[in-house]
Structure formats: structure tokens, C-alpha cells
N, CA, C and O atoms as a Maestro MAE file, in Angstrom:
{
 s_m_m2io_version
 :::
 2.0.0
}

f_m_ct {
 s_m_title
 :::
 protein
 m_atom[228] {
  # First column is atom index #
  i_m_mmod_type
  r_m_x_coord
  r_m_y_coord
  r_m_z_coord
  i_m_residue_number
  s_m_chain_name
  s_m_pdb_residue_name
  s_m_pdb_atom_name
  i_m_atomic_number
  :::
  1 25 -44.265 166.927 39.512 1 A "MET " " N  " 7
  2 3 -43.024 165.270 39.107 1 A "MET " " CA " 6
  3 2 -42.240 165.111 40.676 1 A "MET " " C  " 6
  4 15 -41.248 164.386 40.589 1 A "MET " " O  " 8
  5 25 -42.482 165.624 42.022 2 A "GLN " " N  " 7
  6 3 -41.432 165.165 42.802 2 A "GLN " " CA " 6
  7 2 -42.323 163.116 43.223 2 A "GLN " " C  " 6
  8 15 -41.902 161.991 43.493 2 A "GLN " " O  " 8
  9 25 -43.872 163.912 42.979 3 A "GLU " " N  " 7
  10 3 -44.291 162.579 43.353 3 A "GLU " " CA " 6
  11 2 -44.225 161.874 42.515 3 A "GLU " " C  " 6
  12 15 -43.571 160.901 42.890 3 A "GLU " " O  " 8
  13 25 -44.618 161.748 41.270 4 A "ASN " " N  " 7
  14 3 -44.070 161.172 39.983 4 A "ASN " " CA " 6
  15 2 -42.963 160.103 40.218 4 A "ASN " " C  " 6
  16 15 -42.955 158.897 39.971 4 A "ASN " " O  " 8
  17 25 -42.107 160.860 40.728 5 A "ARG " " N  " 7
  18 3 -40.293 160.015 41.056 5 A "ARG " " CA " 6
  19 2 -40.697 158.988 42.129 5 A "ARG " " C  " 6
  20 15 -40.702 157.767 41.971 5 A "ARG " " O  " 8
  21 25 -41.128 159.849 43.555 6 A "GLU " " N  " 7
  22 3 -41.168 159.064 44.358 6 A "GLU " " CA " 6
  23 2 -42.431 158.196 44.302 6 A "GLU " " C  " 6
  24 15 -43.014 158.198 45.386 6 A "GLU " " O  " 8
  25 25 -43.030 157.448 43.346 7 A "GLN " " N  " 7
  26 3 -43.920 156.562 42.765 7 A "GLN " " CA " 6
  27 2 -43.023 155.645 41.893 7 A "GLN " " C  " 6
  28 15 -43.367 154.542 41.468 7 A "GLN " " O  " 8
  29 25 -42.361 155.978 41.777 8 A "THR " " N  " 7
  30 3 -41.553 154.904 40.637 8 A "THR " " CA " 6
  31 2 -40.799 154.720 41.302 8 A "THR " " C  " 6
  32 15 -40.332 153.663 40.877 8 A "THR " " O  " 8
  33 25 -40.073 155.077 42.416 9 A "LEU " " N  " 7
  34 3 -39.083 154.312 42.866 9 A "LEU " " CA " 6
  35 2 -39.970 153.924 43.896 9 A "LEU " " C  " 6
  36 15 -39.203 153.112 44.415 9 A "LEU " " O  " 8
  37 25 -40.904 153.872 44.542 10 A "SER " " N  " 7
  38 3 -41.746 152.962 45.356 10 A "SER " " CA " 6
  39 2 -41.852 151.489 44.762 10 A "SER " " C  " 6
  40 15 -41.424 150.442 45.249 10 A "SER " " O  " 8
  41 25 -42.610 151.720 43.459 11 A "GLN " " N  " 7
  42 3 -42.506 150.474 43.014 11 A "GLN " " CA " 6
  43 2 -41.212 149.669 42.164 11 A "GLN " " C  " 6
  44 15 -41.238 148.442 42.067 11 A "GLN " " O  " 8
  45 25 -40.067 150.497 41.555 12 A "ASN " " N  " 7
  46 3 -39.078 149.689 41.856 12 A "ASN " " CA " 6
  47 2 -38.853 148.738 43.014 12 A "ASN " " C  " 6
  48 15 -38.520 147.556 43.099 12 A "ASN " " O  " 8
  49 25 -39.173 149.741 43.911 13 A "ASN " " N  " 7
  50 3 -38.555 148.711 45.871 13 A "ASN " " CA " 6
  51 2 -39.132 147.669 45.633 13 A "ASN " " C  " 6
  52 15 -38.337 146.742 45.475 13 A "ASN " " O  " 8
  53 25 -40.888 147.206 45.466 14 A "LYS " " N  " 7
  54 3 -41.671 146.411 45.190 14 A "LYS " " CA " 6
  55 2 -40.861 145.480 44.368 14 A "LYS " " C  " 6
  56 15 -40.422 144.455 44.891 14 A "LYS " " O  " 8
  57 25 -40.700 145.667 43.510 15 A "SER " " N  " 7
  58 3 -40.533 144.762 42.467 15 A "SER " " CA " 6
  59 2 -39.028 144.282 42.316 15 A "SER " " C  " 6
  60 15 -38.435 143.711 41.401 15 A "SER " " O  " 8
  61 25 -38.720 144.641 43.310 16 A "VAL " " N  " 7
  62 3 -36.999 144.429 43.608 16 A "VAL " " CA " 6
  63 2 -36.998 143.426 45.070 16 A "VAL " " C  " 6
  64 15 -36.289 142.543 45.553 16 A "VAL " " O  " 8
  65 25 -38.128 144.092 45.382 17 A "GLY " " N  " 7
  66 3 -38.188 142.535 46.665 17 A "GLY " " CA " 6
  67 2 -39.005 141.572 46.560 17 A "GLY " " C  " 6
  68 15 -39.006 140.646 47.371 17 A "GLY " " O  " 8
  69 25 -40.116 141.667 45.183 18 A "LEU " " N  " 7
  70 3 -40.424 140.632 44.341 18 A "LEU " " CA " 6
  71 2 -39.422 139.706 44.137 18 A "LEU " " C  " 6
  72 15 -39.453 138.510 44.428 18 A "LEU " " O  " 8
  73 25 -38.656 140.244 43.692 19 A "CYS " " N  " 7
  74 3 -37.552 140.026 42.629 19 A "CYS " " CA " 6
  75 2 -36.196 138.813 44.253 19 A "CYS " " C  " 6
  76 15 -35.855 137.631 44.218 19 A "CYS " " O  " 8
  77 25 -35.935 139.727 45.145 20 A "CYS " " N  " 7
  78 3 -35.379 139.150 46.410 20 A "CYS " " CA " 6
  79 2 -36.326 137.284 46.556 20 A "CYS " " C  " 6
  80 15 -35.728 136.208 46.584 20 A "CYS " " O  " 8
  81 25 -37.677 137.455 46.615 21 A "PHE " " N  " 7
  82 3 -38.123 136.609 46.928 21 A "PHE " " CA " 6
  83 2 -38.823 134.945 46.161 21 A "PHE " " C  " 6
  84 15 -39.497 133.924 46.293 21 A "PHE " " O  " 8
  85 25 -38.041 135.726 45.408 22 A "ILE " " N  " 7
  86 3 -38.838 134.561 44.082 22 A "ILE " " CA " 6
  87 2 -37.177 133.708 43.838 22 A "ILE " " C  " 6
  88 15 -36.918 132.588 43.396 22 A "ILE " " O  " 8
  89 25 -36.204 134.920 44.395 23 A "ARG " " N  " 7
  90 3 -34.856 133.983 44.107 23 A "ARG " " CA " 6
  91 2 -34.470 133.265 45.725 23 A "ARG " " C  " 6
  92 15 -33.912 132.174 45.841 23 A "ARG " " O  " 8
  93 25 -34.833 133.999 46.706 24 A "ARG " " N  " 7
  94 3 -34.885 133.240 47.703 24 A "ARG " " CA " 6
  95 2 -35.449 131.706 47.771 24 A "ARG " " C  " 6
  96 15 -34.949 130.619 48.061 24 A "ARG " " O  " 8
  97 25 -37.018 132.258 47.268 25 A "PHE " " N  " 7
  98 3 -37.990 131.056 47.051 25 A "PHE " " CA " 6
  99 2 -37.451 129.336 46.325 25 A "PHE " " C  " 6
  100 15 -37.399 128.116 46.486 25 A "PHE " " O  " 8
  101 25 -37.114 130.671 45.341 26 A "LEU " " N  " 7
  102 3 -36.349 129.266 44.754 26 A "LEU " " CA " 6
  103 2 -34.662 128.666 44.862 26 A "LEU " " C  " 6
  104 15 -34.312 127.980 43.902 26 A "LEU " " O  " 8
  105 25 -33.776 128.861 45.812 27 A "LEU " " N  " 7
  106 3 -32.761 128.796 46.624 27 A "LEU " " CA " 6
  107 2 -33.619 127.565 47.484 27 A "LEU " " C  " 6
  108 15 -33.656 126.355 47.260 27 A "LEU " " O  " 8
  109 25 -34.171 128.234 48.364 28 A "VAL " " N  " 7
  110 3 -34.428 126.967 49.415 28 A "VAL " " CA " 6
  111 2 -35.792 125.418 48.924 28 A "VAL " " C  " 6
  112 15 -36.186 124.382 49.458 28 A "VAL " " O  " 8
  113 25 -36.080 126.280 47.459 29 A "LYS " " N  " 7
  114 3 -36.399 125.059 46.904 29 A "LYS " " CA " 6
  115 2 -36.031 124.397 46.223 29 A "LYS " " C  " 6
  116 15 -36.662 123.373 45.962 29 A "LYS " " O  " 8
  117 25 -34.663 124.731 45.539 30 A "SER " " N  " 7
  118 3 -33.419 123.528 45.404 30 A "SER " " CA " 6
  119 2 -32.791 122.918 46.697 30 A "SER " " C  " 6
  120 15 -32.166 121.867 46.834 30 A "SER " " O  " 8
  121 25 -33.094 123.760 47.496 31 A "ARG " " N  " 7
  122 3 -31.832 123.113 48.750 31 A "ARG " " CA " 6
  123 2 -32.685 121.967 49.030 31 A "ARG " " C  " 6
  124 15 -32.212 120.833 49.106 31 A "ARG " " O  " 8
  125 25 -34.194 122.270 49.222 32 A "CYS " " N  " 7
  126 3 -34.966 121.159 49.493 32 A "CYS " " CA " 6
  127 2 -35.146 119.882 48.304 32 A "CYS " " C  " 6
  128 15 -35.969 118.986 48.492 32 A "CYS " " O  " 8
  129 25 -34.510 119.914 47.409 33 A "PHE " " N  " 7
  130 3 -35.045 119.039 46.464 33 A "PHE " " CA " 6
  131 2 -33.626 118.541 46.048 33 A "PHE " " C  " 6
  132 15 -33.729 117.546 45.330 33 A "PHE " " O  " 8
  133 25 -32.123 118.978 46.307 34 A "TYR " " N  " 7
  134 3 -31.499 118.324 46.658 34 A "TYR " " CA " 6
  135 2 -31.394 117.054 47.923 34 A "TYR " " C  " 6
  136 15 -31.233 115.835 47.976 34 A "TYR " " O  " 8
  137 25 -31.654 118.527 49.115 35 A "LEU " " N  " 7
  138 3 -31.886 116.731 50.107 35 A "LEU " " CA " 6
  139 2 -32.470 115.772 50.066 35 A "LEU " " C  " 6
  140 15 -32.142 114.708 50.593 35 A "LEU " " O  " 8
  141 25 -33.648 116.042 49.289 36 A "THR " " N  " 7
  142 3 -33.922 114.718 49.255 36 A "THR " " CA " 6
  143 2 -34.099 114.075 48.030 36 A "THR " " C  " 6
  144 15 -34.986 113.254 47.799 36 A "THR " " O  " 8
  145 25 -33.090 114.525 47.104 37 A "GLN " " N  " 7
  146 3 -32.171 113.570 46.148 37 A "GLN " " CA " 6
  147 2 -31.461 112.908 47.020 37 A "GLN " " C  " 6
  148 15 -31.527 111.680 47.079 37 A "GLN " " O  " 8
  149 25 -30.854 113.469 47.644 38 A "ARG " " N  " 7
  150 3 -29.132 112.800 48.467 38 A "ARG " " CA " 6
  151 2 -29.882 111.755 49.674 38 A "ARG " " C  " 6
  152 15 -29.387 110.698 50.065 38 A "ARG " " O  " 8
  153 25 -31.741 112.588 50.336 39 A "LEU " " N  " 7
  154 3 -32.311 111.091 50.991 39 A "LEU " " CA " 6
  155 2 -32.438 110.001 50.283 39 A "LEU " " C  " 6
  156 15 -32.366 108.844 50.698 39 A "LEU " " O  " 8
  157 25 -32.614 110.336 49.294 40 A "TYR " " N  " 7
  158 3 -33.033 108.803 48.694 40 A "TYR " " CA " 6
  159 2 -32.235 108.136 47.456 40 A "TYR " " C  " 6
  160 15 -32.844 107.319 46.766 40 A "TYR " " O  " 8
  161 25 -30.401 108.574 47.039 41 A "ASP " " N  " 7
  162 3 -29.980 108.251 46.561 41 A "ASP " " CA " 6
  163 2 -28.962 107.072 48.321 41 A "ASP " " C  " 6
  164 15 -28.337 106.012 48.294 41 A "ASP " " O  " 8
  165 25 -29.268 107.899 49.345 42 A "GLU " " N  " 7
  166 3 -28.969 107.260 50.935 42 A "GLU " " CA " 6
  167 2 -29.666 106.261 50.881 42 A "GLU " " C  " 6
  168 15 -29.029 105.214 50.760 42 A "GLU " " O  " 8
  169 25 -31.056 106.153 50.938 43 A "SER " " N  " 7
  170 3 -31.873 105.045 51.101 43 A "SER " " CA " 6
  171 2 -31.344 103.970 50.089 43 A "SER " " C  " 6
  172 15 -31.044 102.861 50.532 43 A "SER " " O  " 8
  173 25 -31.189 104.295 48.493 44 A "ALA " " N  " 7
  174 3 -31.101 103.476 47.639 44 A "ALA " " CA " 6
  175 2 -30.065 102.855 47.750 44 A "ALA " " C  " 6
  176 15 -30.221 101.698 47.360 44 A "ALA " " O  " 8
  177 25 -28.261 103.234 48.381 45 A "LYS " " N  " 7
  178 3 -27.350 102.998 48.852 45 A "LYS " " CA " 6
  179 2 -27.878 101.384 49.858 45 A "LYS " " C  " 6
  180 15 -27.698 100.245 49.427 45 A "LYS " " O  " 8
  181 25 -28.479 101.694 51.121 46 A "ILE " " N  " 7
  182 3 -29.534 101.139 51.697 46 A "ILE " " CA " 6
  183 2 -30.269 100.293 51.162 46 A "ILE " " C  " 6
  184 15 -30.526 99.553 52.111 46 A "ILE " " O  " 8
  185 25 -30.759 99.914 50.336 47 A "GLY " " N  " 7
  186 3 -31.074 99.437 49.947 47 A "GLY " " CA " 6
  187 2 -30.773 98.440 49.564 47 A "GLY " " C  " 6
  188 15 -31.248 97.363 49.923 47 A "GLY " " O  " 8
  189 25 -29.578 98.696 48.435 48 A "ILE " " N  " 7
  190 3 -28.632 97.883 47.644 48 A "ILE " " CA " 6
  191 2 -27.710 96.723 48.669 48 A "ILE " " C  " 6
  192 15 -27.200 95.680 48.259 48 A "ILE " " O  " 8
  193 25 -27.674 97.269 50.152 49 A "PHE " " N  " 7
  194 3 -26.674 96.900 51.127 49 A "PHE " " CA " 6
  195 2 -28.090 95.602 51.606 49 A "PHE " " C  " 6
  196 15 -27.823 94.401 51.630 49 A "PHE " " O  " 8
  197 25 -28.633 95.804 51.735 50 A "GLU " " N  " 7
  198 3 -29.770 95.106 52.110 50 A "GLU " " CA " 6
  199 2 -29.883 93.719 51.782 50 A "GLU " " C  " 6
  200 15 -29.869 92.634 52.362 50 A "GLU " " O  " 8
  201 25 -30.085 94.492 49.828 51 A "LYS " " N  " 7
  202 3 -30.264 92.932 48.883 51 A "LYS " " CA " 6
  203 2 -29.396 91.768 49.162 51 A "LYS " " C  " 6
  204 15 -29.616 90.574 49.365 51 A "LYS " " O  " 8
  205 25 -27.758 92.913 49.074 52 A "ASN " " N  " 7
  206 3 -26.540 92.412 49.613 52 A "ASN " " CA " 6
  207 2 -26.800 91.117 50.371 52 A "ASN " " C  " 6
  208 15 -27.121 89.955 50.120 52 A "ASN " " O  " 8
  209 25 -26.470 91.974 51.545 53 A "PHE " " N  " 7
  210 3 -26.480 91.256 53.064 53 A "PHE " " CA " 6
  211 2 -27.358 90.023 52.680 53 A "PHE " " C  " 6
  212 15 -26.871 88.900 52.805 53 A "PHE " " O  " 8
  213 25 -28.883 90.214 52.125 54 A "LYS " " N  " 7
  214 3 -29.640 89.104 52.625 54 A "LYS " " CA " 6
  215 2 -29.460 88.342 51.716 54 A "LYS " " C  " 6
  216 15 -30.288 87.435 51.808 54 A "LYS " " O  " 8
  217 25 -28.765 88.201 50.802 55 A "GLU " " N  " 7
  218 3 -28.416 87.273 49.527 55 A "GLU " " CA " 6
  219 2 -27.107 86.264 49.794 55 A "GLU " " C  " 6
  220 15 -26.859 85.206 49.216 55 A "GLU " " O  " 8
  221 25 -26.268 87.002 50.970 56 A "ILE " " N  " 7
  222 3 -25.281 86.341 51.432 56 A "ILE " " CA " 6
  223 2 -25.333 85.397 52.128 56 A "ILE " " C  " 6
  224 15 -24.523 84.483 51.970 56 A "ILE " " O  " 8
  225 25 -26.300 85.346 53.099 57 A "PRO " " N  " 7
  226 3 -26.653 84.072 53.410 57 A "PRO " " CA " 6
  227 2 -27.492 83.219 52.663 57 A "PRO " " C  " 6
  228 15 -27.730 82.080 53.064 57 A "PRO " " O  " 8
  :::
 }
 m_bond[227] {
  # First column is bond index #
  i_m_from
  i_m_to
  i_m_order
  :::
  1 1 2 1
  2 2 3 1
  3 3 4 2
  4 3 5 1
  5 5 6 1
  6 6 7 1
  7 7 8 2
  8 7 9 1
  9 9 10 1
  10 10 11 1
  11 11 12 2
  12 11 13 1
  13 13 14 1
  14 14 15 1
  15 15 16 2
  16 15 17 1
  17 17 18 1
  18 18 19 1
  19 19 20 2
  20 19 21 1
  21 21 22 1
  22 22 23 1
  23 23 24 2
  24 23 25 1
  25 25 26 1
  26 26 27 1
  27 27 28 2
  28 27 29 1
  29 29 30 1
  30 30 31 1
  31 31 32 2
  32 31 33 1
  33 33 34 1
  34 34 35 1
  35 35 36 2
  36 35 37 1
  37 37 38 1
  38 38 39 1
  39 39 40 2
  40 39 41 1
  41 41 42 1
  42 42 43 1
  43 43 44 2
  44 43 45 1
  45 45 46 1
  46 46 47 1
  47 47 48 2
  48 47 49 1
  49 49 50 1
  50 50 51 1
  51 51 52 2
  52 51 53 1
  53 53 54 1
  54 54 55 1
  55 55 56 2
  56 55 57 1
  57 57 58 1
  58 58 59 1
  59 59 60 2
  60 59 61 1
  61 61 62 1
  62 62 63 1
  63 63 64 2
  64 63 65 1
  65 65 66 1
  66 66 67 1
  67 67 68 2
  68 67 69 1
  69 69 70 1
  70 70 71 1
  71 71 72 2
  72 71 73 1
  73 73 74 1
  74 74 75 1
  75 75 76 2
  76 75 77 1
  77 77 78 1
  78 78 79 1
  79 79 80 2
  80 79 81 1
  81 81 82 1
  82 82 83 1
  83 83 84 2
  84 83 85 1
  85 85 86 1
  86 86 87 1
  87 87 88 2
  88 87 89 1
  89 89 90 1
  90 90 91 1
  91 91 92 2
  92 91 93 1
  93 93 94 1
  94 94 95 1
  95 95 96 2
  96 95 97 1
  97 97 98 1
  98 98 99 1
  99 99 100 2
  100 99 101 1
  101 101 102 1
  102 102 103 1
  103 103 104 2
  104 103 105 1
  105 105 106 1
  106 106 107 1
  107 107 108 2
  108 107 109 1
  109 109 110 1
  110 110 111 1
  111 111 112 2
  112 111 113 1
  113 113 114 1
  114 114 115 1
  115 115 116 2
  116 115 117 1
  117 117 118 1
  118 118 119 1
  119 119 120 2
  120 119 121 1
  121 121 122 1
  122 122 123 1
  123 123 124 2
  124 123 125 1
  125 125 126 1
  126 126 127 1
  127 127 128 2
  128 127 129 1
  129 129 130 1
  130 130 131 1
  131 131 132 2
  132 131 133 1
  133 133 134 1
  134 134 135 1
  135 135 136 2
  136 135 137 1
  137 137 138 1
  138 138 139 1
  139 139 140 2
  140 139 141 1
  141 141 142 1
  142 142 143 1
  143 143 144 2
  144 143 145 1
  145 145 146 1
  146 146 147 1
  147 147 148 2
  148 147 149 1
  149 149 150 1
  150 150 151 1
  151 151 152 2
  152 151 153 1
  153 153 154 1
  154 154 155 1
  155 155 156 2
  156 155 157 1
  157 157 158 1
  158 158 159 1
  159 159 160 2
  160 159 161 1
  161 161 162 1
  162 162 163 1
  163 163 164 2
  164 163 165 1
  165 165 166 1
  166 166 167 1
  167 167 168 2
  168 167 169 1
  169 169 170 1
  170 170 171 1
  171 171 172 2
  172 171 173 1
  173 173 174 1
  174 174 175 1
  175 175 176 2
  176 175 177 1
  177 177 178 1
  178 178 179 1
  179 179 180 2
  180 179 181 1
  181 181 182 1
  182 182 183 1
  183 183 184 2
  184 183 185 1
  185 185 186 1
  186 186 187 1
  187 187 188 2
  188 187 189 1
  189 189 190 1
  190 190 191 1
  191 191 192 2
  192 191 193 1
  193 193 194 1
  194 194 195 1
  195 195 196 2
  196 195 197 1
  197 197 198 1
  198 198 199 1
  199 199 200 2
  200 199 201 1
  201 201 202 1
  202 202 203 1
  203 203 204 2
  204 203 205 1
  205 205 206 1
  206 206 207 1
  207 207 208 2
  208 207 209 1
  209 209 210 1
  210 210 211 1
  211 211 212 2
  212 211 213 1
  213 213 214 1
  214 214 215 1
  215 215 216 2
  216 215 217 1
  217 217 218 1
  218 218 219 1
  219 219 220 2
  220 219 221 1
  221 221 222 1
  222 222 223 1
  223 223 224 2
  224 223 225 1
  225 225 226 1
  226 226 227 1
  227 227 228 2
  :::
 }
}
């Protein structure tokens, strides 16, 4: 009975570790996506400014 209990406990720890890993992975992924999105927005703004700047003269 004791062995069985420890086996399920280690399995639970493994699944919890996997959940934490997946959560961390998703967090990093979303952060990277956010950064690339912001970079894209900034470059789009810069592109718009350059376009307007060229049209002014």
C-alpha cells in the first residue's frame, strides 16, 4: 500500500511539473508575441512617418 501511494505521488509531481513547464512556455511565447507585435507596430509608425516626411518636400 505504501509503495503504491508513493508511486501515485511521484506521478502527480511529474504532471504538476509538466503543467508548470507548459504554463511557463506559453507565458514566454505570449511575451515574445507581444514584443514582436509592438516592434511591428513601431516599425509601421516609423514607416508612416517616413512616408509623410518624403511627401512633405
